N, C-alpha and C positions, 0 to 999 in steps of 0.2 A: 297536678291540675290546680289545686288550691294555691300553691305557691305562685303559679302563673297568674291566677286571678288577682291575688294581692299585689303582684308586681304591676299588673295593668291598672289597678285602682291607684297605686302610688303614682304612676306616670300621669294619669288623669288629674289626680290631686295636685301634682307639681305644675302641670300645665295651667290648671285653674289658678294656682297660687301666683303664677306669672301674670295672669289677667287681673287678679285681685290687687297686685302691686300697681298696675295701671289705673284701676278704678280708685284705689285709695289715694293715689297721688294726683289724679286729674280732677276728680269730682269736686273736691274742696276749692279748686281754682276755677270751677265752672268751665272746664275744658271738655272737649269731646273725648270719649274713650276709644274712638275708632280712628280718628285722624287728628294730627298727623301721625305717621308711623313712629315707633320708638326710636329715639336718637340719643346720642351722647349729650348731656347737658352742658358740657364744656366746649366741644368743637362743633357740635351740630351734626356729626356723622350719623347718617341714617343706618340703623343696624340691619345687617343682612340676615336672612333666615338662619344661617349657621351660628349667628351671634345671639340668637334668641332661644336656644335650646335650654330649658330650665336646668339650673344647677351646673350642667356639664359645660356650657359656654363660659360661665364664670370661672370654672376651674381651668379650662384650657387656656383662657386668656389671662390667667393668674390675677384675676380681679382688676384688670385694667382695660381701658378702651383700646380697641384694635388700631386706632389711628393716632390719637394724641397721647395715649398711655396714661391718662389721668385715672386715678383709682375709682373703681365702681363701688357704690355703696354695698356693703355686705347684706343690707336689708333685703335685697332682691333674692339671693339664693336661700337666705334664712327662711323667708316667708314661703318660698317654693318647697323647701324641705319639710318645714313644719306642716304645711297643708297636706302634702303627700302622706306623711306619717299619721296625721289625724284622720285622714280619709281611710287609712288601713285600720286604725284603731276602732273606728265606729262599728264595723261589722263584727269585729272580734268581741267587743263588749255587748253589743245589742242584738247580734244575730241578724239573719236575713229577713227582717220584718219592715213594715212601712215606717216604723220609728227611725229606721236607718236614713230614710229620705229627709226627715226632719233634722236628724243629726248633721247630715251633710250640708243642709241649708244653714243651720246655725253656725257650723264651722266657717262656711263661706262668709256670712255676715261678720263674724268676729275677726276673721283675718283681714278683711277690708278695714274694719275699725282699727285694728292693730296698726296697720300701715298709716292711715290718715291721722291717727292721734299721735303717733311717734313723729311724723313729719310736720304736722301743723298744730298739734294739740287741739284738734277739731274732729267732731263726729258729725258727718254731714246728714242733714235732715232728709235729703233726697234718697240716700241709701237706706235710712231707717223706714221711710215710707214704702219703698219698693219691697223690702223684706217683710214689713208688717202685712202687706197684702198677700204675699206668698205664704206666710205662716198662718194667716186667717184661713186660707183655702186648705192648707194641710191639716189644721186642727178641726176643720169641719169634717174632713174625711176620717181623721183619727183623733177624736177629742180626748182630753184628760178625763179622769174619773174622780169626782163628778165634772161634767162638762163646764160648769160655771167657774171652776177653779182657775181657768185661764184668765177670765175677766177679773176675778178677785185678785189674782197674783199681779196682773198688770196695774190694777188700781192701787193696791197696797204699795207696790214698789214705787210707783210714781209719786204718791202722796208722802211716803217716808223720805224719799230723797229730796223732794221739794221742801219738806220741813227742815231737813238738814241744811239745805242750801240757804233757807231764810235765816235759820239760827246762826249759821256760820258766816252769814253775809257774803255769799259767793264762793264758799269753800267747795261747793259741788256744782259742776258745770251743767248747763241746760242739756247738752248732748248726753251726758252721763245719766241724767234723770230719764230722758226719753228712751235711751238704750235699755235701762233696767225695766222700763215698762214693757218693752218688747220681749225681753228675757222672761219677765213674769208671765206674760201671755203664753209663752212656749213651755215653761217649766212648772208653772203653778206657784201657789203661795209659799209652801214650805221650802221648796228648793230655791226660789228666788231670794228669800230671806237668808238662807244658808249661803247662797252665792254672794250676796252683798257682804256677809261677814267674812267669808274666805278671801274675797277680793280685797277688802280693807286690811285683813291680816297680812296678805302678800305685800300690799302697798307699804304697810308700816315696817315690815321686816326689811324689804329691799331698800326702802327710804333710809332707814337707820344705817344699814350697811353702806349705802351710797354716801351718806354724810361722813361716816367714820373714815372711809377711804377716799373722801374728797371727790367722788364722782358727781355728787350733787352738792349744791350750796344751800346752807340753812336759809329757809324763808323763800327759796326760789321754787316756783311751781314746777311740778313734774307731771307728765301725762298719766292720768288714771286709767285710760283705756286698756293698756297692756295688762294691768292687774285685773281688770274686769274680765278680759279674755281668759286669763289663766284661772281665775276663780270660777268663772261660769263653766268652763270646760271640765274643771276638776269636779264640780258638783253635778254636771250633766252625766258624767260617766260614773262617778263614785258617790254621789250624794246620798243615795239610799244606804250604802254601806257605812258612810260617815254617821248618819242618823242612827242606824242600828247599833254601831259601836258606842255612840254617846249614851243611848238608852241602857246599854249593858253596864256602863260605868256608873250609872246613877244608883 
């Protein structure tokens, strides 16, 4: 029974991941997320229902458009797969509590950001505003302890990243600043600061590896959003364990 439930959650997550791809790719271009229907960007072929099955359609079509055979970006199935797995991971780590709803909401936001930042190096304000309203309602129902830690976390995160942006003269984008303010509201002061540290650490490690293997060029900007996603989810699920381990090592 539990296996069936997790399977169902994975399918829901994968389907939502497909939708998050659409949102992340269209909202930055100020396009509707409902019309027109999904189509091949090369030949304009409107995708049939059987070509829109998350993950499976990509595998059956061998990653190519059914008409013109141009390669489909692997970003689509990757986001679908990751979203499905994260949706399963949430109840495993948090249990069946209301915090699970907040986790699924946070995963949803971060996957949209993942797509938009990779595609355009942009974090849309419209997406942040929508999820800010959702998180505000959720934290009214299930506040942090103390309740004001949400507002303190948001304020500290915003001011810290704004200071970094000013000092670095644009080294931190405005979207990153606002995103961390939202994360701070959801997670509180301690975890948002840890999230920023872990995100920066991930970015530095991957950046160095990318330069060594010539995936990235020195001095060329790379999207920070994916590292924020990885760092934030790591801290959301394991932040308390990380802090406890750190205190034990002192």
